[in-house]
N, C-alpha and C positions, 0 to 999 in steps of 0.2 A: 504494500500500500504506500503511495507517495507521501512524503513528509515535506511540506513546503513551508518555509518561513517567509514572512513579509516583515521587514524592519523599516519603521518609519521614524525619522528623527523628529522629536517633539518641538514644535514652534521653531524650526531649524534656524531661520535667519535671525530671529531674536536670540536664540541660544548662542550663536556665534557673536552677535553684538555684545552680549553680556560677558563673553570671554575677553573680548577686546576692551570692554569698559565695565568692570565689576559693579560700578555705582548704579547700573541699570537694574540690578537684581531686585526683584520684588516690586518693580514699578510697571505701570501700564506703558508698554513699548509697542510702537507701530512702525513697521518697515513698509515704505511705499512712496516716500517723497513728500512734496509740499502739500500740507493739509488744505491749502486753499487752491490747489491745482486741480487737474482733471484726471489724475491717475486713480489707481485702485490700491487697496491694501494687499501687499504681497504676503505679509505675515504679521501676526500680532501675538503678544504674550497672553497667558491665561488671565492675568490681571486685567488686561484690556478687554478680553472676551466677556468678562463680568458685566461690562457696559453694553453688551450686545454687538460687539464688533466681530467680524469674521473675515477670512481671506476672500478676496475678490470683490468686496463691497466698495463703492465709490469712496475715495478718501475724504471727500467733503462731508459725506454722511458720517464717516467715522469721527471726524473732528466735531461735528455737531453733538454726537453722543458722548464723546470723551475729549473735551477741549483741553484738559490738563494732561493728556497723554504726551509721551515723548515721541516725536515723529522723526524718523531717520530715512535718509535716501538709500542706505544700504551699501554693502561693500562686496561686490561681485567676486573679486579675486580671492578674498578670504573665504567666501562661501564655497568656491571651487576647491580651494586648498584643503579645507576641513573635510569636504566630501571625499576627496581622494584619500585622506588619512583614514576615514571610516572604511572605505573600500579595502585599503591595505590590511586592516584588522580582519575583516570578513574573509579575505582571501587566504588567511592562515588556516581556516577551518572548512569553508564551503567547497565541496567538490565542483559544484556548479553555481555560478553567481550571475545574476542579471541586475544591472542598475537600471531601474525604471525611471528615475529622475534624480535630481541633485540630492534629494533627501530621502529616497526610498529605494530599497533593495529587496529582490527575491533571492532565496537560497533553497536549493534542493538537497535535503539531508536524508533522502530515502535510503534505507538500509544501513544507516550510520549509528544505530543505537549501541552496537557492540563497541564502537569506538568512543562515542561521546556520552553514552547513557541515555536516560529518558529525555525527550525533547524539552520538557518544561524547565528543569534545572539547568540544562545546557543553554537554553535561551537566556536564563538569568545570568549565566556566566558571561555570555557575549555582551549582554546589556551592561553588566558591571565593568567589563574590560573597556568598553567604549567610554563610559563615564569616568573611570579612573585615569585613562590615558589622555582623553581629549576634553573632558568636562562637558560632554554632550549627552543629554538625556534622550532616550528613545523608547518606543513601544514596539512589541513584537507580537505578531499573530502567527499561529501555527495551525495548519489544516491540511486536508488531503488535496487541495487545489488552490490555484493562485487567487481566484475570486474570493473565496471564503477567508483565505489567509489575510487578504487586504482589508476586508471588513473587520475581521477579528483584531487586527493591529490597532484599529481605531476605537475598539469597544471599551478598552480600559485606559485610555489616555488621561493624563500623561504618565510615563514611566511604568506602563502596564504590560502584562503578558497574558495573552488569552490562547488557550489550547482547545481547539474544537476536535473532539474525538471522531475518527472516521466512522461514518454512518449516522452521525448526529448533526450533520450540516443543516438539514431542513428544520429540525427542532431548534437549533441555535438561532437561525434567521427568523423564525416565525413571529416572535413578539417585537421585532425591530421595526421602526418606522420605515416606510418605503424609501425615503430619501437617504437612508443609510446604505443603500445599494449603489455602488459606483455606476455611473451612466444615467442615473435618474436626476436630472437637474430640475430647476424651478418650473419650467414649462411642463415637463412630463409629470412632475409631482402634482401640479394643479390639475392636469388632465385626469390623472388617476384618482385624485381626491374627489373630483367632481362625479366620478363614477362609483364612489364609495370605497375605494381602496386606500387604506391608511396605514396598515401594517403589512408585513410580508405575508403573513398567514392569509390575509384577504385575497392575495393573488393566487396562492396555491389551492385555495378552496374552490376556484372556478374550474370548469372543464379545460383540459389541456389545449383545445383548439380555440378557445375564446379569444386569446390575445393575438394569435396568428390571423384570425379572421378580421379582427377589429384594427390591428396595428401592423400587420404584415410581419416581415422578418424581425423587425425590432421588437415587436410584441412577443414573438417566439423566444427571443433571447432573454427578455425580461422574465418570462415564465421559467425558463431553464435555470436562470440564475437564482430565482426565488426558491427553487428546489435544492439549491446548494451545489449546482453543477458548475464546473469551470475547467480551465486548462490545467492539466496535471504535469506539464513540462515547462521549464523555463527556457528562455532564449539566451544562449551564450555565444560569445565570440563574434557578435555582430557589430557592424559599423554603426555610426550615428544614424538614427532612423529617419530624421527629417531636418530640414533647414528652413527657418521661417523668419519673417519680419512683419511687424504690424505698426500702425500709426494711430494714436489717439488724437483727434483733432482738438485744437484749442477752442473751437466753436463748432457745434454740430452743423453739418452742411447737408444740403439736398441736391446740389448741382451735380448732375452726372459727369459733366466734363471735368470739373474740379476733382471729383472723387477718382475718376479714371486716371487723371494726371498723377495723383498721389500713388495710385495702384501701380502705375508704370515705374515710378521711381523706386518703389519697394521691390519690384521685380528685377530692375537693373541691379540693385544691391544683392539680392538673394542669388541671382544667376551668376554674378561675379564670384560670390563665395563658392558656388557649386563648381565653377570652372577651376578655381584655385585648388580644389581638392582632386581635380581630375575626374569628377563624377558627372553622370547624366541622370535625369529623373524621369520617371514615367507617370507619376501622380502629382497633380496640381490641386491644392486645397485652397479654398477662399473662405475667409471669415468676415462676417459683418456684425456689428453691434449697433442697434438703433439707439436713439436718444432716450428711449424708455427702458434701455438695458436688455431688451430681448435680443438674443444672439443666435445667429444661424450660421451653419457651415455648408459649403457645397464642394464637391470633389469630382474630378474627372481623371481617368487613367487613359493615356494616349497609347497608340499601338507601338510606336518606336520611342526610345528614350531621347530626351532633348536637354540642351543647356543654353539655347538661344533666347535672348531677351524677347525678341519679336514673337517667336512661337509660343513661349510661355505666356506672354501678355495676351496674345490673341485668344488663348484658351481661358485665361483668368477673366478677361473682360466679358467673354461670352457667359461664363458662370455668373459674373456680377449682374449683367443685364437681365438674365433669366431669374435671378434671385431677388433683385431689388424691385419689389412690386408694391410695397406699402408706401403710403404718403406720409412717411415719418423720416426725419433727418437722420443722418448717419453720424455716430459718435466715434466709431473705430472701424478700420479696415485692415485686414492682414492677409498675407499669402504664405503658403507653406509648400515646400517641395519634398517629395518622399519617393520610396520605391527606387533605390539607386542601383546603378551599375557603373563601372568605370568607363571613361572615354575610350580606352584602349580596346575594350571588349566590343565596341561598336565601330571601330575604325574601318574595318574591312567592309562595312555596309555603306559607307559614304560614297555618293557619286561626286562628280567634279564640282557641281554647284555647291554641294554641302561642304566640300573641302575648301572652296573659296570663302564661304561664310565663316568656316572655322578659323581660317587665317585672319579674316577681318576682326573676329571677336578677340583673337589673341592680341592683335595690334591695339584694339580698343582697351583691353585690360592692361596692356603695357603703358599706355598713355595715362590711364587712371592711376596706376601705381606710381608713376613718376610725377604727375602734376596734380593729383587729387581726384577724388571720385566725380566731382561735378564738372570736370573740365570738358567732357563730351558726353552726349547722349545718343543712343541708337534709336532711330525713328520707329515708332510703335507700329505703323502701318506701311 
């Protein structure tokens, strides 16, 4: 039976800031920038959460609820450095390790009980080691699959350990609110609440085909997850899964041309990063956030991998025009590239026209490197 650990560093950005400045201990700390700006809360301490703050909320709303909090812009280099230090500790023990984000890790300890003993005290050992060596608190969830392990790591935060015995996944999830399930955001929560679904047990009490008939594949996934099913294998040895950029406007805008202009500049940036790594992408993702904070994403996978500003923009702008149907201003727009292969893998498929465009892009990147990113732009159409 698989034994999957999910380790989540508690209030990670805040924890690092407290290492750098111990005077922040015990205070309401919010990482996310100017409280009078247009950003969002990246992380907040548990003292700040007592005022109703949470990650992802508009920072202006956070300031309204907690005006005496300490607002910090954050220190990205230190967050990365400490994340690598945590990974180094975990690599001492985990046969298979997947870093899901800067502050969360999956580990597969299946069949390791003869080496490390029972999973629960072993998790406590890892937890203590990270705290002793790095002064970083964390919570650990243990289950037979990744999905339940992730939920269980959040179950006893902060500094908690939750072990869900194999075969008890459905019973563990049953009394939890539906929003405890990863993938159920505010919009889906409201939709399910309106239909009478408030706890996970409400979902599993319905016939198995109810959600597939009413919500399609997404509904089927919700039902399977509510039963406690999830991936039993972690992903190891993979390259970065995506490259993305996004822009939060200083003032919400509704002008299509202005939005597309910003979208193209984001694509120039992300395409340049793609080419620096020698990669090509097959999947283009678009993100839109309206002024009322409703957020939607759209995605398209192309037949052949690309790294051209023009081709990526044409795909992204098509997604944008098909998605932007509401008469509401846009607060944020973002683009993300994924599903990578190397440029070398595709070299033999290029025709002469594509080879000329590749040389032109190389010249464009060289000019940007020498004179700055804004020195020259590639026509969108």
